[in-house]
Structure formats: C-alpha cells, structure tokens
N, CA, C and O atoms as CSV, one atom per row, in Angstrom:
chain,resi,resn,atom,element,x,y,z
A,1,MET,N,N,-8.779,185.015,118.127
A,1,MET,CA,C,-9.616,185.927,119.066
A,1,MET,C,C,-8.613,186.836,119.782
A,1,MET,O,O,-7.508,186.428,120.138
A,2,ASN,N,N,-8.993,187.930,119.953
A,2,ASN,CA,C,-8.140,189.162,120.459
A,2,ASN,C,C,-8.264,188.936,122.105
A,2,ASN,O,O,-9.373,188.970,122.638
A,3,ASN,N,N,-7.233,188.739,122.757
A,3,ASN,CA,C,-7.235,188.740,124.213
A,3,ASN,C,C,-6.779,189.915,124.713
A,3,ASN,O,O,-6.358,189.897,125.870
A,4,ALA,N,N,-6.768,190.948,124.097
A,4,ALA,CA,C,-5.951,192.276,124.748
A,4,ALA,C,C,-7.045,192.828,125.849
A,4,ALA,O,O,-8.269,192.755,125.734
A,5,LYS,N,N,-6.408,193.320,126.793
A,5,LYS,CA,C,-6.928,193.975,127.870
A,5,LYS,C,C,-6.525,195.511,128.083
A,5,LYS,O,O,-5.488,195.961,127.596
A,6,LEU,N,N,-7.351,196.238,128.792
A,6,LEU,CA,C,-6.878,197.598,128.931
A,6,LEU,C,C,-6.242,197.538,130.409
A,6,LEU,O,O,-6.671,196.915,131.380
A,7,PHE,N,N,-4.972,198.447,130.303
A,7,PHE,CA,C,-4.069,198.634,131.330
A,7,PHE,C,C,-3.943,200.184,131.660
A,7,PHE,O,O,-4.010,200.967,130.712
A,8,VAL,N,N,-3.781,200.630,132.830
A,8,VAL,CA,C,-3.579,201.980,133.168
A,8,VAL,C,C,-2.024,202.087,133.585
A,8,VAL,O,O,-1.557,201.391,134.486
A,9,ILE,N,N,-1.285,202.994,132.870
A,9,ILE,CA,C,0.298,203.113,133.354
A,9,ILE,C,C,0.321,204.326,133.996
A,9,ILE,O,O,-0.259,205.249,133.425
A,10,ASP,N,N,0.881,204.552,135.103
A,10,ASP,CA,C,1.216,205.720,135.768
A,10,ASP,C,C,2.578,205.834,135.772
A,10,ASP,O,O,3.239,204.802,135.658
A,11,TYR,N,N,3.232,207.099,135.903
A,11,TYR,CA,C,4.457,207.162,135.809
A,11,TYR,C,C,4.912,208.880,136.076
A,11,TYR,O,O,4.071,209.752,135.856
A,12,THR,N,N,5.927,209.142,136.430
A,12,THR,CA,C,6.445,210.649,136.509
A,12,THR,C,C,7.469,210.882,135.585
A,12,THR,O,O,8.381,210.064,135.470
A,13,LEU,N,N,7.423,211.990,134.852
A,13,LEU,CA,C,8.303,212.524,133.895
A,13,LEU,C,C,8.768,213.818,134.559
A,13,LEU,O,O,7.955,214.715,134.782
A,14,HIS,N,N,10.024,213.932,134.871
A,14,HIS,CA,C,10.666,215.199,135.562
A,14,HIS,C,C,9.774,215.580,136.506
A,14,HIS,O,O,9.386,216.745,136.427
A,15,GLY,N,N,9.312,214.848,137.452
A,15,GLY,CA,C,8.485,215.157,138.570
A,15,GLY,C,C,7.140,215.435,138.456
A,15,GLY,O,O,6.465,215.527,139.481
A,16,ASP,N,N,6.563,215.608,137.181
A,16,ASP,CA,C,5.303,215.603,136.720
A,16,ASP,C,C,4.442,214.500,136.726
A,16,ASP,O,O,4.789,213.688,135.868
A,17,PRO,N,N,3.330,214.110,137.439
A,17,PRO,CA,C,2.703,212.955,137.263
A,17,PRO,C,C,1.927,212.756,135.910
A,17,PRO,O,O,1.176,213.624,135.465
A,18,LYS,N,N,2.157,211.572,135.294
A,18,LYS,CA,C,1.459,211.271,134.039
A,18,LYS,C,C,0.716,209.961,134.052
A,18,LYS,O,O,1.133,209.125,134.853
A,19,SER,N,N,-0.214,209.674,133.373
A,19,SER,CA,C,-1.007,208.559,133.178
A,19,SER,C,C,-1.642,208.483,131.933
A,19,SER,O,O,-2.029,209.492,131.343
A,20,PHE,N,N,-1.793,207.164,131.428
A,20,PHE,CA,C,-2.557,206.860,130.204
A,20,PHE,C,C,-3.237,205.470,130.102
A,20,PHE,O,O,-3.154,204.778,131.116
A,21,VAL,N,N,-3.783,205.042,129.221
A,21,VAL,CA,C,-4.493,203.850,129.178
A,21,VAL,C,C,-3.949,203.038,127.795
A,21,VAL,O,O,-3.781,203.549,126.688
A,22,ILE,N,N,-3.761,201.875,128.110
A,22,ILE,CA,C,-3.102,201.116,126.873
A,22,ILE,C,C,-4.067,199.795,126.790
A,22,ILE,O,O,-4.652,199.290,127.749
A,23,ARG,N,N,-4.098,199.407,125.613
A,23,ARG,CA,C,-4.658,197.854,125.300
A,23,ARG,C,C,-3.299,197.063,124.899
A,23,ARG,O,O,-2.446,197.401,124.077
A,24,ALA,N,N,-3.346,196.019,125.645
A,24,ALA,CA,C,-2.232,195.104,125.436
A,24,ALA,C,C,-2.778,193.675,125.867
A,24,ALA,O,O,-3.671,193.541,126.703
A,25,GLU,N,N,-2.104,192.541,125.163
A,25,GLU,CA,C,-2.455,191.431,125.579
A,25,GLU,C,C,-1.857,190.878,127.051
A,25,GLU,O,O,-2.448,190.052,127.747
A,26,LYS,N,N,-0.811,191.380,127.323
A,26,LYS,CA,C,-0.112,191.178,128.666
A,26,LYS,C,C,0.619,192.496,129.183
A,26,LYS,O,O,1.016,193.412,128.463
A,27,MET,N,N,0.706,192.426,130.358
A,27,MET,CA,C,1.517,193.723,131.042
A,27,MET,C,C,2.241,193.227,132.162
A,27,MET,O,O,1.705,192.592,133.070
A,28,ASP,N,N,3.503,193.517,132.109
A,28,ASP,CA,C,4.369,193.307,133.319
A,28,ASP,C,C,5.324,194.670,133.479
A,28,ASP,O,O,5.184,195.695,132.811
A,29,ALA,N,N,6.160,194.485,134.345
A,29,ALA,CA,C,7.156,195.699,134.643
A,29,ALA,C,C,7.749,196.256,133.565
A,29,ALA,O,O,7.781,197.465,133.339
A,30,SER,N,N,8.289,195.283,132.797
A,30,SER,CA,C,9.310,195.773,131.610
A,30,SER,C,C,8.249,196.261,130.458
A,30,SER,O,O,8.541,197.257,129.797
A,31,GLU,N,N,7.288,195.718,130.266
A,31,GLU,CA,C,6.377,196.322,129.221
A,31,GLU,C,C,5.828,197.936,129.623
A,31,GLU,O,O,5.679,198.915,128.892
A,32,ALA,N,N,5.607,197.767,131.056
A,32,ALA,CA,C,5.181,199.287,131.583
A,32,ALA,C,C,6.062,200.261,131.334
A,32,ALA,O,O,5.748,201.350,130.853
A,33,TRP,N,N,7.556,199.817,131.743
A,33,TRP,CA,C,8.573,200.838,131.511
A,33,TRP,C,C,8.720,201.193,130.034
A,33,TRP,O,O,8.952,202.359,129.716
A,34,HIS,N,N,8.591,200.221,129.115
A,34,HIS,CA,C,8.674,200.658,127.645
A,34,HIS,C,C,7.664,201.383,127.279
A,34,HIS,O,O,7.977,202.366,126.608
A,35,TRP,N,N,6.388,201.216,127.520
A,35,TRP,CA,C,5.088,201.902,127.248
A,35,TRP,C,C,5.384,203.259,127.726
A,35,TRP,O,O,5.328,204.238,126.981
A,36,ALA,N,N,5.717,203.321,129.040
A,36,ALA,CA,C,5.767,204.629,129.610
A,36,ALA,C,C,6.966,205.691,128.901
A,36,ALA,O,O,6.824,206.910,128.796
A,37,SER,N,N,8.031,204.990,128.503
A,37,SER,CA,C,8.866,205.884,127.734
A,37,SER,C,C,8.373,206.076,126.319
A,37,SER,O,O,8.940,207.032,125.790
A,38,CYS,N,N,7.439,205.430,125.486
A,38,CYS,CA,C,7.192,205.798,124.533
A,38,CYS,C,C,6.075,206.760,124.542
A,38,CYS,O,O,5.896,207.453,123.541
A,39,ASP,N,N,5.273,206.879,125.611
A,39,ASP,CA,C,4.452,207.869,125.966
A,39,ASP,C,C,5.007,209.318,126.180
A,39,ASP,O,O,4.466,210.375,125.857
A,40,ALA,N,N,6.239,209.119,126.814
A,40,ALA,CA,C,6.989,210.418,127.193
A,40,ALA,C,C,7.806,210.855,125.947
A,40,ALA,O,O,8.439,211.910,125.991
A,41,GLY,N,N,7.808,210.063,124.824
A,41,GLY,CA,C,8.751,210.528,123.538
A,41,GLY,C,C,9.946,210.058,123.555
A,41,GLY,O,O,10.757,210.565,122.781
A,42,VAL,N,N,10.331,209.068,124.361
A,42,VAL,CA,C,11.590,208.518,124.395
A,42,VAL,C,C,11.710,207.084,123.508
A,42,VAL,O,O,12.580,206.838,122.672
A,43,GLY,N,N,10.767,206.339,123.858
A,43,GLY,CA,C,10.763,205.177,123.391
A,43,GLY,C,C,10.193,205.023,121.924
A,43,GLY,O,O,9.497,205.906,121.424
A,44,ARG,N,N,10.519,203.875,121.271
A,44,ARG,CA,C,10.062,203.668,119.814
A,44,ARG,C,C,8.966,202.689,119.744
A,44,ARG,O,O,8.936,201.663,120.423
A,45,ILE,N,N,8.061,203.048,118.891
A,45,ILE,CA,C,6.912,202.048,118.680
A,45,ILE,C,C,7.046,201.385,117.138
A,45,ILE,O,O,7.102,202.097,116.135
A,46,GLY,N,N,7.082,200.119,117.106
A,46,GLY,CA,C,7.228,199.460,115.731
A,46,GLY,C,C,6.177,199.841,114.897
A,46,GLY,O,O,5.118,200.236,115.386
A,47,ARG,N,N,6.350,199.767,113.695
A,47,ARG,CA,C,5.397,199.976,112.671
A,47,ARG,C,C,4.328,198.744,112.321
A,47,ARG,O,O,4.799,197.616,112.178
A,48,PHE,N,N,3.207,198.909,112.212
A,48,PHE,CA,C,2.302,197.628,111.733
A,48,PHE,C,C,2.467,196.441,112.928
A,48,PHE,O,O,2.009,195.340,112.623
A,49,GLY,N,N,2.959,196.551,113.993
A,49,GLY,CA,C,2.995,195.440,115.016
A,49,GLY,C,C,3.894,194.346,114.466
A,49,GLY,O,O,3.925,193.340,115.176
A,50,ARG,N,N,4.696,194.309,113.267
A,50,ARG,CA,C,5.300,193.306,112.958
A,50,ARG,C,C,6.816,193.685,113.055
A,50,ARG,O,O,7.635,192.766,113.031
A,51,GLU,N,N,7.163,194.740,113.142
A,51,GLU,CA,C,8.540,195.103,113.303
A,51,GLU,C,C,9.152,194.964,114.635
A,51,GLU,O,O,8.679,195.589,115.584
A,52,HIS,N,N,10.085,194.256,114.761
A,52,HIS,CA,C,10.759,194.172,116.071
A,52,HIS,C,C,11.611,195.188,116.511
A,52,HIS,O,O,12.680,195.488,115.978
A,53,VAL,N,N,11.056,195.770,117.613
A,53,VAL,CA,C,11.932,197.003,118.324
A,53,VAL,C,C,12.207,196.579,119.629
A,53,VAL,O,O,11.538,195.842,120.354
A,54,LYS,N,N,13.500,197.254,119.879
A,54,LYS,CA,C,14.116,196.780,121.258
A,54,LYS,C,C,13.540,197.649,122.189
A,54,LYS,O,O,13.529,198.877,122.101
A,55,LYS,N,N,12.941,196.795,123.312
A,55,LYS,CA,C,12.213,197.688,124.036
A,55,LYS,C,C,13.235,198.693,125.140
A,55,LYS,O,O,14.393,198.379,125.413
A,56,THR,N,N,12.617,199.792,125.622
A,56,THR,CA,C,13.328,200.749,126.391
A,56,THR,C,C,13.360,200.122,127.732
A,56,THR,O,O,12.340,199.757,128.317
A,57,SER,N,N,14.582,200.007,128.212
A,57,SER,CA,C,14.735,199.524,129.710
A,57,SER,C,C,14.603,200.523,130.735
A,57,SER,O,O,14.703,201.720,130.468
A,58,GLN,N,N,14.357,200.041,132.028
A,58,GLN,CA,C,14.145,200.981,133.126
A,58,GLN,C,C,15.402,201.887,133.260
A,58,GLN,O,O,15.202,203.102,133.238
A,59,PRO,N,N,16.661,201.438,133.395
A,59,PRO,CA,C,17.979,202.356,133.401
A,59,PRO,C,C,18.070,203.457,132.379
A,59,PRO,O,O,18.475,204.588,132.647
A,60,LEU,N,N,17.617,203.006,131.036
A,60,LEU,CA,C,17.524,204.054,130.029
A,60,LEU,C,C,16.473,204.937,130.137
A,60,LEU,O,O,16.627,206.099,129.760
A,61,ALA,N,N,15.376,204.539,130.619
A,61,ALA,CA,C,14.105,205.502,130.830
A,61,ALA,C,C,14.601,206.642,131.990
A,61,ALA,O,O,14.537,207.867,131.883
A,62,GLU,N,N,15.121,205.836,133.142
A,62,GLU,CA,C,15.455,206.761,134.174
A,62,GLU,C,C,16.417,207.783,133.839
A,62,GLU,O,O,16.481,208.779,134.560
A,63,LYS,N,N,17.243,207.655,132.746
A,63,LYS,CA,C,18.297,208.544,132.304
A,63,LYS,C,C,17.415,209.841,131.631
A,63,LYS,O,O,17.921,210.963,131.592
A,64,PHE,N,N,16.229,209.612,131.175
A,64,PHE,CA,C,15.529,210.554,130.429
A,64,PHE,C,C,14.427,211.087,131.439
A,64,PHE,O,O,13.496,211.754,130.986
A,65,GLY,N,N,14.499,210.836,132.671
A,65,GLY,CA,C,13.762,211.574,133.653
A,65,GLY,C,C,12.454,210.927,134.029
A,65,GLY,O,O,11.621,211.550,134.688
A,66,ILE,N,N,12.237,209.569,133.584
A,66,ILE,CA,C,10.954,208.798,133.788
A,66,ILE,C,C,11.411,207.937,135.127
A,66,ILE,O,O,12.466,207.309,135.222
A,67,HIS,N,N,10.485,208.035,136.041
A,67,HIS,CA,C,10.520,207.370,137.288
A,67,HIS,C,C,8.968,206.742,137.852
A,67,HIS,O,O,7.904,207.017,137.296
A,68,ALA,N,N,9.074,206.010,138.847
A,68,ALA,CA,C,8.091,205.453,139.348
A,68,ALA,C,C,6.836,204.974,138.562
A,68,ALA,O,O,5.690,205.347,138.816
A,69,VAL,N,N,7.161,204.167,137.651
A,69,VAL,CA,C,6.244,203.426,136.602
A,69,VAL,C,C,5.545,202.534,137.351
A,69,VAL,O,O,6.150,201.788,138.121
A,70,SER,N,N,4.252,202.493,137.231
A,70,SER,CA,C,3.384,201.401,138.009
A,70,SER,C,C,2.051,201.178,136.965
A,70,SER,O,O,1.567,202.088,136.292
A,71,TRP,N,N,1.660,200.046,136.978
A,71,TRP,CA,C,0.612,199.607,135.943
A,71,TRP,C,C,-0.686,198.818,136.895
A,71,TRP,O,O,-0.535,198.229,137.965
A,72,ARG,N,N,-1.860,199.006,136.195
A,72,ARG,CA,C,-2.920,198.263,137.144
A,72,ARG,C,C,-3.930,197.988,135.865
A,72,ARG,O,O,-3.899,198.683,134.849
A,73,PRO,N,N,-4.777,196.942,136.047
A,73,PRO,CA,C,-5.659,196.727,135.157
A,73,PRO,C,C,-6.781,197.906,134.859
A,73,PRO,O,O,-7.019,198.488,135.918
A,74,ALA,N,N,-7.461,198.383,133.881
A,74,ALA,CA,C,-8.363,199.403,133.858
A,74,ALA,C,C,-9.542,198.958,134.409
A,74,ALA,O,O,-10.508,199.716,134.494
C-alpha cells in the first residue's frame, strides 16, 4: 500500500519566493532542503526511484541562493 502524502515546500531562490507540491512518504527538514534544491535545478533526482543519490544539504543549497525552506502538509 502506498503511504505517500502531499506536502507543500516553500523557499526563496535569490530572493524570489517559490513554492511547489510534492508527493512523498515522509517529509522533514533535510528532505525539504533537498527537494527545494531539485526544484531550483541544483539537486539531482535519482532515476526510477532505485538509484541512491546523495541528498543536497542545507549549506550546499544556500551556496546556490536557496534560503528559507519550509514545508507543510497540503
């Protein structure tokens, strides 16, 4: 059974507010930072869900202008 839920992730990219909805089984701060970096074009998404990809960390995302990442259930 799929336990995925919808989450809204808000962040700023070079001062511009951005927001998107994602379906995930769990969400926490590190996941939110990784998905915000993917939305901004910085992070990498694994292929087919089986490939293990190193998550983008908050300090690395901040180097590329991503700030104020927050998430909430949709």
